[in-house]
N, C-alpha and C positions, 0 to 999 in steps of 0.2 A: 594488525589494521589501524590505518592512520586516525589519530583523533580528530573529532569532528565538531565544528563549532554549532551552538545552538543556532544559529541562523547565520545565512550567508546573503549579502548584495549580489543582487543580478540586474544588470542593466539592459533592458530590452529596446532594440532599436528596430522598428517596423519601417515599413514604405512610408506611411504618413509622417513618422517621426523625422525619417529621411528629408522627406519634402519640406516640412515645417522647422526642421532643425531643432527639434525637441526630442528628449529622451524621459523614457519612463522607468522608474525604478520599481521593483516589488522586492519582497523579501519573502525568501522560501526557507522553511524549516527542515533541516536535515535530521536525518535518525537518530535519536539519542540510544543509549544503552538501555535506559528505561522502557523504550519501545520495543527492543529485542527481548527483555525480561519479560515484558507483558505476554508477547506472541508465546514465549516457552512456557509460562506459566498457564497460559489459556489452553495450549495444546495438550500439556500435562493433566488438565483437569475435565478435559472431553475425549470422546471417542470418535473413531473414525474421521479424524481430522484430515484436511487434504488443504494445500496451499495453492492459490491463484495469483499471480504476478501481474499487477496493473501497471499499465507505463507511465512513464513521466509524462505530465501535462503541462502546459502554460501556469498552472495555479500550484502543482504538487508535485513533489518528487516521486521517485518510484514507490508504491506500495504494495504490501502483501496481504491479502484476504484468507483467513483460515476461516473454514466452514467445517462444521461437526457433522455427525450421521444426521441429526435433526434438523438441520440449516441453520442453527444459530452459528452466528459468525462474528468475527471482528477484523479490524482493518488497523494497521500502523506503517508507517514510512520506513523503507529500508535503504541503504546506500546501495541501490542499483539492483538489477536482476541477477548479478553473480551472488551476491551478498544474499538475495531471497533464496537462491539454489542451495547456499552452502546451509542456510538455516533449515530448509527443508531436508538436506542429507543429515544434519546433526539430529533433527526429531525423527528421521526416519519416515517422513510422510510423503505422498505423492505431490509433485507440483506441476502445475499448468501454466500455461500463458493465456491469461483471460481474453486477448484480443484475438487468439485461434481457436479457443473452445466455448466461449462464454463464460457465464455463471450458472452453477447446477441450479435445477429448477427448484432443488428442496431448500436452497437459501432465497430464492424469491417466493416460495411458499411460505417461510418463517417470518420474512418480512411484511407479507399479507397479513398473516396471523396476529404480528404484532400491532399493525395499524388498526386491526378491528378491535384489540382491546384497549386502546388508546381512545 
């Protein structure tokens, strides 16, 4: 696996930018090995864990959400969908594409319970 820098510069050029002759730069953070370590440790300390791949957006790189049996969850960046699939295979957990299946109800219920507590 190639070494990934902490941040990479990305230059976005949209339609308005082309018309106005401007360019907007943004910084996206790539996944660190600490992100993968967190996901591995989290999965090991929870039961009934499933993984959900979230696609790359204009603001974030590809992420993976791990959801436990009780709905508790964590999210970290990964270096693309193939890396997320490799991680799930290594952890021996099922993996789903959130754009196809959505988030599990237990995750939404857990988040709602946490909001009520705060």
